[in-house]
Residue frames as a rotation matrix with the C-alpha (Angstrom) as fourth column:
UNK 1
-0.728 0.681 -0.082 67.73
-0.608 -0.586 0.535 -12.27
0.316 0.439 0.841 -70.06
UNK 2
-0.750 0.483 0.451 64.62
-0.156 0.533 -0.831 -13.46
-0.642 -0.694 -0.325 -68.23
UNK 3
-0.774 0.632 -0.037 61.69
0.192 0.290 0.938 -15.21
0.604 0.719 -0.345 -69.86
UNK 4
-0.838 0.545 -0.010 58.53
-0.233 -0.376 -0.897 -13.54
-0.493 -0.750 0.442 -68.51
UNK 5
-0.708 0.633 0.313 55.21
0.702 0.582 0.411 -15.18
0.078 0.511 -0.856 -69.34
UNK 6
-0.904 0.412 0.113 52.73
-0.396 -0.907 0.140 -12.47
0.160 0.082 0.984 -70.38
UNK 7
0.085 0.951 0.299 49.53
-0.996 0.078 0.038 -13.45
0.013 -0.301 0.954 -68.54
UNK 8
0.362 -0.077 0.929 51.17
-0.298 0.935 0.193 -16.85
-0.883 -0.347 0.316 -68.25
UNK 9
-0.835 -0.497 0.237 51.39
0.052 0.357 0.933 -18.76
-0.548 0.791 -0.272 -71.53
UNK 10
-0.167 0.926 -0.337 48.41
-0.444 -0.376 -0.813 -17.27
-0.880 0.014 0.474 -73.40
UNK 11
-0.158 0.111 -0.981 48.97
-0.971 0.161 0.175 -19.17
0.178 0.981 0.083 -76.64
UNK 12
-0.789 -0.199 -0.581 48.71
-0.152 0.980 -0.129 -22.48
0.595 -0.013 -0.803 -74.75
UNK 13
-0.435 0.663 -0.610 45.93
0.896 0.388 -0.216 -21.81
0.093 -0.640 -0.762 -72.23
UNK 14
0.563 0.727 0.392 43.41
0.634 -0.685 0.360 -19.15
0.530 0.046 -0.846 -71.24
UNK 15
-0.328 -0.746 0.580 45.32
0.184 -0.653 -0.735 -16.01
0.926 -0.134 0.352 -70.27
UNK 16
-0.510 0.017 0.860 45.44
-0.718 -0.559 -0.414 -15.11
0.474 -0.829 0.297 -66.57
UNK 17
0.742 0.661 -0.112 44.30
-0.499 0.656 0.566 -18.59
0.447 -0.364 0.817 -65.55
UNK 18
0.431 -0.593 0.680 46.13
-0.618 0.354 0.701 -20.93
-0.657 -0.723 -0.214 -63.19
UNK 19
0.683 -0.155 0.714 46.57
0.481 0.830 -0.280 -23.33
-0.549 0.535 0.642 -66.12
UNK 20
0.848 -0.355 0.394 48.25
0.176 -0.514 -0.840 -20.56
0.501 0.781 -0.373 -68.13
UNK 21
0.538 -0.670 0.511 50.64
-0.836 -0.501 0.224 -19.72
0.106 -0.548 -0.830 -65.28
UNK 22
0.458 -0.341 0.821 51.50
-0.253 0.835 0.488 -23.39
-0.852 -0.432 0.296 -64.77
UNK 23
0.834 -0.152 0.531 52.20
0.543 0.399 -0.739 -23.77
-0.100 0.904 0.415 -68.49
UNK 24
0.747 -0.576 0.333 54.62
-0.358 -0.770 -0.528 -20.82
0.560 0.275 -0.781 -68.27
UNK 25
0.398 -0.595 0.698 56.44
-0.799 0.148 0.583 -22.45
-0.450 -0.790 -0.416 -65.36
UNK 26
0.564 -0.121 0.817 56.68
0.234 0.972 -0.017 -25.73
-0.792 0.201 0.576 -67.29
UNK 27
0.907 -0.155 0.392 57.97
0.367 -0.166 -0.915 -23.79
0.206 0.974 -0.093 -70.30
UNK 28
0.018 -0.981 -0.193 60.93
0.972 0.063 -0.228 -22.45
0.236 -0.184 0.954 -68.33
UNK 29
0.359 0.160 0.920 59.76
0.123 -0.985 0.124 -18.91
0.925 0.069 -0.373 -67.52
UNK 30
-0.575 -0.587 -0.570 61.53
0.687 0.031 -0.726 -17.32
0.444 -0.809 0.386 -64.56
UNK 31
-0.858 0.427 -0.286 58.72
-0.130 -0.719 -0.683 -14.77
-0.497 -0.549 0.672 -64.13
UNK 32
-0.382 0.789 0.481 55.04
0.900 0.199 0.388 -14.49
0.210 0.581 -0.786 -64.95
UNK 33
-0.978 0.195 0.073 52.99
-0.201 -0.975 -0.096 -11.33
0.053 -0.108 0.993 -65.41
UNK 34
-0.408 0.908 -0.095 49.37
0.889 0.419 0.187 -11.10
0.209 -0.009 -0.978 -64.32
UNK 35
-0.645 0.296 0.705 46.71
-0.091 -0.945 0.314 -8.40
0.759 0.138 0.636 -64.04
UNK 36
-0.557 0.453 -0.697 44.69
0.824 0.405 -0.395 -7.59
0.104 -0.794 -0.599 -60.95
UNK 37
-0.327 0.583 0.743 41.63
-0.079 -0.801 0.594 -5.48
0.942 0.135 0.308 -60.09
UNK 38
-0.996 0.035 0.082 40.26
-0.084 -0.058 -0.995 -4.44
-0.031 -0.998 0.061 -56.73
UNK 39
-0.404 0.906 -0.127 36.77
0.674 0.388 0.628 -5.69
0.618 0.168 -0.768 -55.91
UNK 40
0.268 0.669 0.693 34.11
-0.017 -0.716 0.698 -3.72
0.963 -0.199 -0.180 -54.08
UNK 41
0.984 0.178 -0.027 35.24
0.007 0.112 0.994 -5.08
0.180 -0.978 0.108 -50.68
UNK 42
0.515 -0.848 0.122 38.99
-0.843 -0.475 0.253 -4.54
-0.157 -0.233 -0.960 -51.19
UNK 43
0.316 -0.415 0.853 39.85
0.105 0.909 0.404 -8.08
-0.943 -0.038 0.331 -52.30
UNK 44
-0.089 -0.487 -0.869 41.93
-0.839 -0.434 0.329 -8.57
-0.537 0.758 -0.370 -55.45
UNK 45
0.493 0.415 0.765 41.15
0.104 0.845 -0.525 -10.74
-0.864 0.339 0.373 -58.45
UNK 46
-0.563 -0.826 0.002 43.03
0.014 -0.007 1.000 -11.68
-0.826 0.563 0.015 -61.59
UNK 47
0.432 0.636 0.639 41.68
0.762 0.122 -0.636 -10.47
-0.482 0.762 -0.432 -64.91
UNK 48
-0.626 -0.648 0.433 42.97
0.779 -0.526 0.341 -8.29
0.007 0.551 0.835 -67.70
UNK 49
-0.541 0.536 0.648 39.71
-0.008 -0.774 0.633 -6.32
0.841 0.338 0.423 -67.77
UNK 50
-0.824 0.398 0.402 37.42
-0.516 -0.235 -0.824 -5.11
-0.233 -0.887 0.399 -65.02
UNK 51
0.240 0.917 -0.319 34.58
-0.970 0.212 -0.123 -6.53
-0.045 0.339 0.940 -67.11
UNK 52
-0.379 -0.316 0.870 34.23
-0.423 0.895 0.141 -10.31
-0.823 -0.314 -0.473 -66.83
UNK 53
0.618 0.698 -0.361 32.70
-0.613 0.140 -0.777 -10.67
-0.492 0.702 0.515 -70.28
UNK 54
0.281 -0.595 -0.753 35.87
-0.823 0.255 -0.508 -12.00
0.494 0.762 -0.418 -71.91
UNK 55
-0.690 -0.721 0.059 37.15
-0.633 0.562 -0.532 -14.25
0.350 -0.405 -0.845 -69.12
UNK 56
-0.854 0.396 0.336 33.87
-0.029 0.609 -0.792 -15.52
-0.519 -0.687 -0.509 -67.65
UNK 57
-0.757 0.608 0.240 31.28
0.339 0.051 0.939 -14.73
0.558 0.793 -0.245 -70.33
UNK 58
0.045 0.733 -0.679 29.45
0.990 -0.124 -0.068 -12.60
-0.133 -0.669 -0.731 -67.75
UNK 59
0.319 0.191 0.928 28.37
0.547 -0.837 -0.016 -8.97
0.774 0.513 -0.372 -67.90
UNK 60
0.949 0.117 -0.292 29.39
0.314 -0.427 0.848 -8.00
-0.025 -0.896 -0.442 -64.35
UNK 61
0.360 -0.857 0.370 32.50
-0.229 -0.465 -0.855 -6.08
0.904 0.223 -0.364 -63.31
UNK 62
-0.128 -0.518 -0.846 34.98
0.735 0.523 -0.432 -7.04
0.666 -0.677 0.313 -60.60
UNK 63
-0.890 -0.354 0.288 34.90
0.128 -0.800 -0.587 -3.54
0.438 -0.485 0.757 -59.12
UNK 64
-0.300 0.867 0.399 31.17
-0.792 -0.459 0.403 -3.81
0.532 -0.195 0.824 -58.42
UNK 65
0.561 0.488 -0.669 31.23
-0.145 0.853 0.501 -7.24
0.815 -0.184 0.549 -56.74
UNK 66
0.446 -0.360 0.820 32.37
-0.890 -0.078 0.449 -8.73
-0.098 -0.930 -0.355 -53.43
UNK 67
-0.660 -0.751 0.011 34.57
-0.751 0.660 0.008 -11.70
-0.013 -0.004 -1.000 -52.61
UNK 68
-0.405 0.586 0.702 31.51
-0.156 0.712 -0.684 -13.79
-0.901 -0.387 -0.197 -51.76
UNK 69
0.659 0.698 -0.280 30.03
-0.351 -0.043 -0.935 -13.08
-0.665 0.715 0.217 -55.18
UNK 70
0.296 -0.625 -0.722 33.26
-0.951 -0.121 -0.284 -13.47
0.090 0.771 -0.630 -57.15
UNK 71
-0.587 -0.510 0.628 33.97
-0.626 0.779 0.048 -16.86
-0.514 -0.365 -0.776 -55.61
UNK 72
0.159 0.749 0.643 30.99
0.027 0.647 -0.762 -18.20
-0.987 0.138 0.082 -57.56
UNK 73
0.645 0.093 -0.758 32.34
-0.677 -0.389 -0.624 -17.12
-0.354 0.916 -0.188 -60.97
UNK 74
0.383 -0.493 0.781 33.91
0.421 0.846 0.328 -19.57
-0.822 0.203 0.532 -63.40
UNK 75
-0.378 -0.571 -0.728 36.37
-0.564 -0.481 0.671 -18.81
-0.734 0.665 -0.140 -66.17
UNK 76
0.455 0.592 -0.665 35.43
-0.882 0.197 -0.428 -19.98
-0.122 0.781 0.612 -69.63
UNK 77
-0.286 -0.605 -0.743 37.95
-0.609 0.714 -0.346 -22.84
0.740 0.354 -0.573 -69.23
UNK 78
0.415 0.596 -0.687 36.05
0.146 0.702 0.697 -24.14
0.898 -0.390 0.205 -66.18
UNK 79
-0.544 -0.648 -0.533 38.44
0.689 0.018 -0.725 -22.91
0.480 -0.761 0.437 -63.48
UNK 80
0.480 0.563 -0.673 37.26
0.839 -0.518 0.165 -20.68
-0.256 -0.644 -0.721 -60.67
UNK 81
0.710 -0.258 0.656 37.95
0.074 -0.898 -0.433 -17.00
0.701 0.356 -0.619 -61.22
UNK 82
0.081 -0.762 -0.643 41.37
0.842 0.397 -0.365 -16.74
0.534 -0.512 0.673 -59.53
UNK 83
0.992 0.079 -0.103 41.93
0.126 -0.782 0.611 -14.46
-0.033 -0.619 -0.785 -56.59
UNK 84
0.466 -0.874 0.136 45.33
-0.515 -0.393 -0.762 -12.79
0.719 0.285 -0.634 -56.40
UNK 85
0.137 -0.407 0.903 46.06
-0.968 0.140 0.210 -14.33
-0.212 -0.903 -0.374 -53.02
UNK 86
0.747 0.212 0.630 45.37
-0.150 0.977 -0.151 -17.85
-0.647 0.018 0.762 -54.29
UNK 87
0.919 -0.384 0.088 47.62
0.185 0.223 -0.957 -17.45
0.348 0.896 0.276 -57.33
UNK 88
0.325 -0.846 0.423 50.48
-0.761 -0.499 -0.414 -15.89
0.561 -0.187 -0.806 -55.41
UNK 89
0.313 -0.157 0.937 50.47
-0.748 0.567 0.345 -18.83
-0.585 -0.809 0.059 -53.01
UNK 90
0.828 0.085 0.554 50.69
0.200 0.878 -0.434 -21.18
-0.523 0.470 0.711 -56.00
UNK 91
0.848 -0.409 0.338 53.28
0.309 -0.137 -0.941 -19.22
0.431 0.902 0.010 -57.98
UNK 92
0.705 -0.565 0.429 55.64
-0.639 -0.768 0.038 -17.30
0.308 -0.301 -0.902 -55.68
UNK 93
0.573 -0.552 0.606 57.46
-0.273 0.569 0.776 -20.42
-0.773 -0.610 0.175 -54.39
UNK 94
0.440 -0.337 0.832 58.56
0.699 0.710 -0.082 -21.17
-0.563 0.618 0.548 -57.95
UNK 95
-0.304 -0.510 0.805 59.26
0.902 -0.425 0.071 -17.86
0.306 0.748 0.589 -59.66
UNK 96
-0.860 -0.015 -0.510 59.00
0.207 -0.924 -0.321 -14.08
-0.466 -0.382 0.798 -59.47
UNK 97
-0.042 0.926 0.374 55.52
0.990 0.090 -0.113 -12.66
-0.138 0.366 -0.920 -60.09
UNK 98
-0.984 -0.162 0.071 54.95
0.174 -0.959 0.223 -9.36
0.032 0.232 0.972 -61.84
UNK 99
-0.184 0.960 -0.210 51.60
0.902 0.080 -0.424 -8.00
-0.390 -0.267 -0.881 -60.63
UNK 100
-0.840 -0.024 0.543 50.11
0.326 -0.821 0.469 -5.31
0.434 0.571 0.697 -62.83
UNK 101
-0.499 0.679 -0.538 47.76
0.483 -0.298 -0.824 -3.05
-0.720 -0.670 -0.179 -60.91
UNK 102
-0.484 0.397 0.780 44.94
0.808 -0.139 0.572 -2.04
0.336 0.907 -0.254 -63.24
UNK 103
0.591 0.731 -0.340 43.28
0.806 -0.540 0.241 0.42
-0.007 -0.417 -0.909 -60.85
UNK 104
0.127 -0.506 0.853 44.32
0.545 -0.684 -0.486 4.07
0.829 0.526 0.189 -61.13
UNK 105
0.601 0.333 0.726 43.69
-0.207 -0.813 0.545 5.58
0.772 -0.478 -0.420 -57.71
UNK 106
-0.488 -0.753 0.442 45.67
-0.578 -0.100 -0.810 6.14
0.654 -0.651 -0.386 -54.52
UNK 107
0.079 0.622 0.779 42.81
-0.982 0.184 -0.047 4.63
-0.172 -0.761 0.625 -52.53
UNK 108
0.932 0.249 -0.263 43.00
-0.314 0.918 -0.243 1.32
0.180 0.309 0.934 -54.40
UNK 109
0.118 -0.967 -0.225 46.79
-0.170 0.204 -0.964 1.34
0.978 0.152 -0.140 -54.03
UNK 110
-0.425 -0.212 0.880 46.38
-0.872 -0.167 -0.461 1.65
0.244 -0.963 -0.114 -50.24
UNK 111
0.611 0.688 0.392 43.99
-0.742 0.670 -0.019 -1.32
-0.276 -0.279 0.920 -50.28
UNK 112
0.748 -0.417 -0.516 46.58
-0.105 0.694 -0.712 -3.24
0.655 0.587 0.475 -52.28
UNK 113
-0.312 -0.886 0.343 49.26
-0.508 -0.149 -0.849 -2.35
0.803 -0.439 -0.403 -49.72
UNK 114
-0.051 0.389 0.920 46.99
-0.977 0.170 -0.126 -3.63
-0.205 -0.905 0.372 -46.94
UNK 115
0.906 0.377 -0.195 46.51
-0.419 0.865 -0.275 -6.85
0.065 0.330 0.942 -48.91
UNK 116
0.406 -0.836 -0.368 50.29
-0.069 0.374 -0.925 -7.28
0.911 0.401 0.095 -49.21
UNK 117
0.204 -0.403 0.892 51.10
-0.871 -0.490 -0.022 -6.47
0.446 -0.773 -0.451 -45.58
UNK 118
0.535 0.009 0.845 50.79
-0.649 0.644 0.404 -10.02
-0.541 -0.765 0.350 -44.15
UNK 119
0.984 -0.140 -0.113 52.53
0.014 0.687 -0.726 -11.65
0.179 0.713 0.678 -47.13
UNK 120
0.610 -0.790 0.058 56.03
0.001 0.074 0.997 -12.90
-0.792 -0.609 0.046 -46.33
UNK 121
-0.054 -0.649 0.759 57.28
0.805 0.421 0.418 -13.21
-0.591 0.634 0.499 -49.93
UNK 122
0.806 0.407 -0.429 56.98
0.146 -0.840 -0.522 -9.60
-0.573 0.358 -0.737 -51.03
UNK 123
-0.049 -0.915 -0.400 60.56
-0.518 -0.319 0.794 -9.79
-0.854 0.247 -0.458 -52.31
UNK 124
-0.625 -0.096 0.775 59.26
0.458 0.759 0.463 -12.21
-0.632 0.644 -0.430 -54.98
UNK 125
0.388 0.882 0.266 56.92
0.824 -0.204 -0.528 -9.57
-0.412 0.424 -0.807 -56.40
UNK 126
-0.910 -0.415 0.016 57.33
0.378 -0.811 0.446 -6.75
-0.172 0.412 0.895 -58.90
UNK 127
0.068 0.966 -0.251 54.40
0.693 -0.227 -0.685 -4.33
-0.718 -0.127 -0.684 -58.86
UNK 128
-0.885 -0.382 0.268 53.81
0.444 -0.512 0.735 -2.52
-0.143 0.769 0.623 -62.16
UNK 129
0.171 0.951 -0.257 51.28
0.688 -0.302 -0.660 0.07
-0.705 -0.064 -0.706 -63.26
UNK 130
-0.154 -0.122 0.981 50.62
0.893 -0.442 0.085 2.48
0.423 0.888 0.177 -66.14
UNK 131
0.616 0.550 0.564 49.43
0.246 -0.814 0.526 5.08
0.748 -0.185 -0.637 -63.64
UNK 132
-0.337 -0.878 0.341 51.67
-0.015 -0.357 -0.934 7.20
0.941 -0.320 0.108 -61.44
UNK 133
0.096 0.425 0.900 49.38
-0.837 -0.455 0.304 7.69
0.539 -0.783 0.312 -58.43
UNK 134
0.957 0.282 -0.074 49.33
-0.199 0.817 0.542 4.01
0.213 -0.503 0.837 -57.33
UNK 135
0.391 -0.886 -0.250 53.09
0.614 0.453 -0.646 3.61
0.685 0.099 0.721 -57.75
UNK 136
-0.373 -0.537 0.757 53.92
-0.156 -0.768 -0.621 6.80
0.915 -0.350 0.203 -55.87
UNK 137
0.460 0.617 0.639 51.49
-0.780 -0.062 0.622 5.83
0.424 -0.785 0.453 -53.09
UNK 138
0.939 -0.128 -0.319 53.09
0.207 0.952 0.227 2.41
0.275 -0.279 0.920 -52.70
UNK 139
0.039 -0.993 0.115 56.56
0.496 -0.081 -0.865 3.93
0.868 0.090 0.489 -52.71
UNK 140
-0.175 -0.033 0.984 55.60
-0.615 -0.777 -0.136 6.27
0.769 -0.629 0.115 -49.88
UNK 141
0.743 0.560 0.368 54.18
-0.641 0.434 0.633 3.36
0.195 -0.706 0.681 -47.88
UNK 142
0.649 -0.591 0.479 57.21
0.131 0.707 0.695 1.12
-0.750 -0.388 0.536 -48.43
UNK 143
0.588 -0.443 -0.677 60.22
-0.764 -0.579 -0.285 2.37
-0.266 0.685 -0.678 -50.38
UNK 144
-0.480 -0.775 0.410 61.70
-0.589 0.632 0.504 -1.15
-0.650 0.001 -0.760 -50.54
UNK 145
0.403 0.699 0.591 58.98
0.083 0.615 -0.784 -2.50
-0.912 0.364 0.190 -52.82
UNK 146
-0.749 -0.581 0.319 60.01
0.330 0.090 0.940 -3.42
-0.575 0.809 0.124 -56.36
UNK 147
0.305 0.883 -0.358 57.93
0.163 -0.418 -0.894 -1.02
-0.938 0.214 -0.271 -58.45
UNK 148
-0.658 -0.506 0.558 57.80
0.592 0.112 0.798 -0.65
-0.466 0.855 0.226 -62.22
UNK 149
-0.160 0.549 -0.820 56.50
-0.440 -0.783 -0.439 2.06
-0.883 0.291 0.368 -64.52
UNK 150
-0.111 0.242 0.964 54.61
0.761 0.645 -0.074 0.60
-0.640 0.725 -0.255 -67.47
UNK 151
-0.296 -0.053 -0.954 54.74
-0.365 -0.916 0.164 2.61
-0.882 0.397 0.252 -70.68
UNK 152
-0.052 0.324 0.945 52.89
0.794 0.587 -0.157 2.35
-0.606 0.742 -0.288 -73.98
UNK 153
-0.748 -0.301 0.591 52.68
0.647 -0.530 0.549 4.35
0.148 0.793 0.591 -77.16
UNK 154
-0.143 0.801 0.582 49.19
0.163 -0.561 0.812 5.68
0.976 0.211 -0.051 -76.41
UNK 155
-0.488 -0.107 -0.866 49.90
0.853 0.152 -0.499 6.64
0.185 -0.983 0.017 -72.81
UNK 156
0.575 0.815 0.068 47.86
0.754 -0.560 0.342 9.21
0.317 -0.145 -0.937 -70.94
UNK 157
0.549 -0.485 -0.681 50.97
0.282 -0.659 0.697 11.13
-0.787 -0.575 -0.225 -69.83
UNK 158
0.978 -0.108 0.179 52.59
0.139 -0.305 -0.942 13.32
0.156 0.946 -0.284 -72.45
UNK 159
0.556 -0.818 0.146 55.89
-0.800 -0.479 0.361 13.76
-0.225 -0.318 -0.921 -70.63
UNK 160
0.067 -0.657 -0.751 58.91
-0.588 0.582 -0.562 11.68
0.806 0.480 -0.347 -71.60
UNK 161
0.858 0.332 -0.392 58.96
0.070 0.680 0.730 8.58
0.509 -0.653 0.560 -69.35
UNK 162
-0.025 -0.951 -0.307 62.62
0.722 0.195 -0.664 9.17
0.691 -0.238 0.682 -68.55
UNK 163
-0.445 -0.083 0.892 61.65
-0.327 -0.912 -0.248 12.36
0.834 -0.402 0.379 -66.73
UNK 164
0.649 0.704 0.287 59.35
-0.585 0.221 0.781 10.36
0.486 -0.675 0.555 -64.43
UNK 165
0.726 -0.405 -0.556 62.05
0.482 0.876 -0.009 7.80
0.490 -0.261 0.831 -63.84
UNK 166
-0.305 -0.854 0.422 64.52
0.220 -0.494 -0.841 10.52
0.927 -0.163 0.338 -62.85
UNK 167
-0.087 0.381 0.920 62.19
-0.811 -0.564 0.156 11.28
0.579 -0.733 0.358 -59.95
UNK 168
0.740 0.377 0.557 62.04
-0.622 0.698 0.355 7.61
-0.255 -0.609 0.751 -58.93
UNK 169
-0.034 -0.941 -0.336 65.53
-0.997 0.053 -0.048 6.16
0.063 0.333 -0.941 -59.07
UNK 170
-0.645 -0.268 0.715 64.57
-0.484 0.868 -0.111 2.66
-0.591 -0.417 -0.690 -57.92
UNK 171
0.381 0.922 0.076 61.70
-0.507 0.277 -0.816 2.00
-0.773 0.272 0.572 -60.27
UNK 172
-0.488 -0.345 0.802 61.97
0.478 0.663 0.576 -0.65
-0.730 0.664 -0.159 -62.97
UNK 173
-0.332 0.383 -0.862 60.92
-0.739 -0.673 -0.014 0.34
-0.586 0.632 0.507 -66.48
UNK 174
-0.411 0.316 0.855 58.44
0.445 0.888 -0.114 -1.80
-0.796 0.334 -0.505 -68.47
UNK 175
-0.398 0.227 -0.889 58.07
-0.634 -0.768 0.088 -0.19
-0.663 0.598 0.450 -71.91
UNK 176
0.807 0.574 0.143 56.12
-0.186 0.476 -0.860 -1.39
-0.561 0.667 0.490 -74.90
UNK 177
0.184 -0.868 0.462 58.86
0.451 0.492 0.745 -3.34
-0.874 0.071 0.481 -76.67
UNK 178
0.070 -0.152 0.986 58.37
0.997 0.055 -0.062 -1.96
-0.045 0.987 0.155 -80.17
UNK 179
0.827 0.116 0.551 58.70
0.211 -0.971 -0.112 1.69
0.522 0.208 -0.827 -79.11
UNK 180
0.723 -0.658 -0.209 61.89
0.229 -0.058 0.972 1.16
-0.652 -0.751 0.109 -77.10
UNK 181
0.895 -0.440 0.068 64.82
-0.108 -0.363 -0.926 3.00
0.432 0.821 -0.373 -78.72
UNK 182
0.262 -0.897 -0.357 68.59
0.822 0.401 -0.405 2.66
0.506 -0.187 0.842 -78.37
UNK 183
-0.358 -0.346 0.867 68.78
-0.048 -0.921 -0.387 6.32
0.932 -0.180 0.313 -77.29
UNK 184
0.506 0.635 0.584 66.39
-0.670 -0.137 0.729 5.61
0.543 -0.761 0.356 -74.44
UNK 185
0.888 -0.158 -0.432 68.25
0.294 0.916 0.271 2.42
0.353 -0.368 0.860 -73.57
UNK 186
-0.055 -0.992 0.111 71.64
0.495 -0.123 -0.860 4.11
0.867 0.008 0.498 -73.35
UNK 187
-0.271 0.029 0.962 70.34
-0.610 -0.779 -0.148 6.42
0.745 -0.627 0.229 -70.64
UNK 188
0.729 0.636 0.254 68.58
-0.612 0.441 0.656 3.62
0.305 -0.634 0.711 -68.78
UNK 189
0.673 -0.559 -0.484 71.61
0.497 0.827 -0.264 1.33
0.548 -0.062 0.834 -68.88
UNK 190
-0.292 -0.807 0.513 73.79
0.096 -0.558 -0.824 4.18
0.951 -0.192 0.241 -67.60
UNK 191
-0.078 0.383 0.920 71.46
-0.896 -0.432 0.104 4.40
0.438 -0.816 0.377 -64.57
UNK 192
-0.953 -0.264 -0.151 71.60
-0.207 0.927 -0.311 0.59
0.222 -0.265 -0.938 -64.15
UNK 193
-0.261 0.950 0.169 67.84
-0.909 -0.183 -0.374 0.56
-0.325 -0.251 0.912 -64.49
UNK 194
-0.699 0.140 0.701 66.04
0.161 0.986 -0.037 -2.81
-0.697 0.087 -0.712 -64.70
UNK 195
-0.416 0.492 -0.765 64.24
-0.865 -0.475 0.165 -2.98
-0.282 0.730 0.622 -68.06
UNK 196
-0.677 0.314 0.665 61.53
0.293 0.945 -0.147 -5.54
-0.675 0.095 -0.732 -68.85
UNK 197
-0.726 0.452 -0.517 59.84
-0.686 -0.523 0.506 -4.70
-0.042 0.723 0.690 -72.18
UNK 198
-0.356 0.701 0.618 56.44
0.067 0.678 -0.732 -6.23
-0.932 -0.219 -0.289 -72.89
UNK 199
-0.997 0.067 -0.049 54.65
-0.045 0.052 0.998 -7.29
0.069 0.996 -0.049 -76.04
UNK 200
-0.295 0.955 -0.012 50.99
-0.944 -0.293 -0.149 -6.72
-0.146 -0.033 0.989 -76.84
UNK 201
-0.008 0.368 0.930 48.82
-0.292 0.888 -0.354 -9.82
-0.956 -0.275 0.100 -76.72
UNK 202
0.501 0.114 0.858 48.53
0.748 0.441 -0.496 -9.66
-0.435 0.890 0.136 -80.51
UNK 203
0.912 -0.155 -0.381 50.94
-0.268 -0.926 -0.265 -7.78
-0.311 0.344 -0.886 -82.72
UNK 204
0.419 -0.816 -0.399 54.64
-0.899 -0.310 -0.311 -7.47
0.130 0.489 -0.863 -83.43
UNK 205
-0.377 -0.636 0.673 55.66
-0.745 0.640 0.188 -10.77
-0.550 -0.430 -0.715 -81.83
UNK 206
0.320 0.610 0.725 53.27
-0.030 0.772 -0.635 -12.79
-0.947 0.182 0.265 -83.99
UNK 207
0.851 0.057 -0.522 54.77
-0.492 -0.260 -0.831 -11.68
-0.183 0.964 -0.193 -87.32
UNK 208
0.445 -0.791 -0.420 58.39
-0.020 0.460 -0.888 -12.75
0.895 0.404 0.189 -87.05
UNK 209
0.995 0.098 -0.022 59.14
0.019 0.027 0.999 -13.80
0.098 -0.995 0.025 -83.50
UNK 210
0.489 -0.866 -0.106 62.78
0.835 0.429 0.346 -14.72
-0.254 -0.258 0.932 -83.88
UNK 211
-0.142 -0.497 0.856 63.69
0.681 -0.677 -0.280 -11.50
0.719 0.543 0.435 -85.69
UNK 212
0.542 0.436 0.718 61.95
-0.211 -0.757 0.618 -9.52
0.813 -0.487 -0.319 -82.96
UNK 213
0.965 -0.202 -0.166 63.67
0.234 0.384 0.893 -11.51
-0.117 -0.901 0.418 -80.21
UNK 214
0.159 -0.953 0.259 67.02
0.961 0.089 -0.262 -10.87
0.226 0.290 0.930 -81.90
UNK 215
0.011 -0.080 0.997 66.41
0.137 -0.987 -0.080 -7.12
0.991 0.137 0.000 -81.57
UNK 216
0.852 0.364 0.378 65.49
-0.316 -0.217 0.923 -7.45
0.418 -0.906 -0.070 -77.89
UNK 217
0.747 -0.638 -0.186 68.58
0.649 0.640 0.411 -9.56
-0.143 -0.428 0.892 -77.26
UNK 218
-0.072 -0.796 0.601 70.80
0.819 -0.392 -0.420 -6.99
0.570 0.461 0.680 -78.98
UNK 219
0.293 0.274 0.916 69.28
-0.161 -0.930 0.329 -4.25
0.942 -0.244 -0.229 -76.85
UNK 220
-0.634 -0.649 -0.420 70.55
0.238 0.353 -0.905 -6.09
0.736 -0.674 -0.069 -73.77
UNK 221
0.050 0.731 0.681 67.31
-0.760 -0.414 0.501 -5.76
0.648 -0.543 0.535 -71.84
UNK 222
-0.637 -0.384 0.668 66.96
-0.766 0.410 -0.495 -7.73
-0.084 -0.828 -0.555 -68.62
UNK 223
-0.684 0.477 0.551 63.96
0.311 0.875 -0.371 -9.76
-0.659 -0.083 -0.747 -69.72
UNK 224
-0.846 0.489 -0.212 61.04
-0.431 -0.394 0.812 -9.88
0.313 0.778 0.544 -72.14
UNK 225
-0.419 0.826 0.377 57.37
-0.306 0.263 -0.915 -10.22
-0.855 -0.499 0.143 -71.21
UNK 226
-0.840 -0.104 -0.532 56.46
-0.542 0.214 0.813 -12.59
0.029 0.971 -0.236 -74.03
UNK 227
0.242 0.969 0.045 53.32
-0.947 0.246 -0.208 -14.34
-0.213 0.007 0.977 -75.25
UNK 228
0.750 -0.071 -0.658 55.46
-0.295 0.854 -0.428 -17.33
0.592 0.515 0.620 -76.23
UNK 229
0.477 -0.615 0.628 57.47
-0.848 -0.133 0.513 -18.30
-0.231 -0.778 -0.585 -73.12
UNK 230
0.629 -0.230 0.743 58.12
0.103 0.972 0.213 -21.87
-0.771 -0.057 0.635 -74.28
UNK 231
0.760 -0.314 0.569 59.41
0.623 0.106 -0.775 -20.90
0.183 0.943 0.276 -77.71
UNK 232
0.704 -0.507 0.497 61.38
-0.420 -0.862 -0.285 -17.92
0.572 -0.008 -0.820 -76.34
UNK 233
0.599 -0.485 0.638 63.02
-0.566 0.307 0.765 -20.10
-0.567 -0.819 -0.090 -73.67
UNK 234
0.604 -0.346 0.718 64.15
0.543 0.838 -0.053 -22.56
-0.583 0.422 0.694 -76.36
UNK 235
0.776 -0.299 0.555 65.36
0.365 -0.505 -0.782 -19.75
0.514 0.810 -0.282 -78.63
UNK 236
0.696 -0.518 0.497 67.39
-0.690 -0.673 0.266 -18.18
0.197 -0.528 -0.826 -75.81
UNK 237
0.595 -0.447 0.668 68.90
-0.189 0.730 0.657 -21.54
-0.781 -0.517 0.350 -74.89
UNK 238
0.605 -0.345 0.717 70.02
0.770 0.481 -0.419 -22.08
-0.200 0.806 0.557 -78.48
UNK 239
0.831 -0.258 0.493 71.24
0.011 -0.879 -0.477 -18.49
0.557 0.402 -0.727 -78.78
UNK 240
0.609 -0.586 0.534 73.48
-0.780 -0.321 0.538 -18.91
-0.144 -0.744 -0.652 -75.76
UNK 241
0.024 -0.593 -0.805 74.74
-0.640 0.609 -0.468 -22.24
0.768 0.526 -0.365 -77.02
């Protein structure tokens, strides 16, 4: 079971910052998850939201700015706003990186594919998205990419996620952890599907972490995208003896 740092180690450092990712590596995570948005000129930047209000205390949006402009922005912890390329160079040599595409369109997915084209370590990346159009576009452009369907309780698609996955046999499945059921799991395990549940930034994992982790462990998922990579790594180590 893999320890996946959700936006790095967000309880120890500012989420989606280089410091947060480095903390996750130090904590023993074998993967980190990060969020990326496409800027006005087709460059990609790391932030959970398009708005930079939370991460940089600025009113602008990534999608309306260029690389030249975004290079001048500072995170609230004093770091430069991280570009995706910069962080992948720092992280991919050490662990697998799960890149969540926040943009919804085929056009942005094509820009993302162009961004990835010269990168030699694409096998170290898992590309996830809540939206079907970007994933299907990337699959058409390169069917060897590791793609993952993200799923949450308040999703915009009303169809059962298993029906989408039947159409895309290679896709990983990244469901909201607290809506994952044993019935769903039995079908996914039968298909030998890779399953990496994720936990909201605040919520179920904060109440009784070890009880929640026990459930995930019993479900035999392949990894957990956790807000507490250090504590989860230690818990897993003790669990395995």
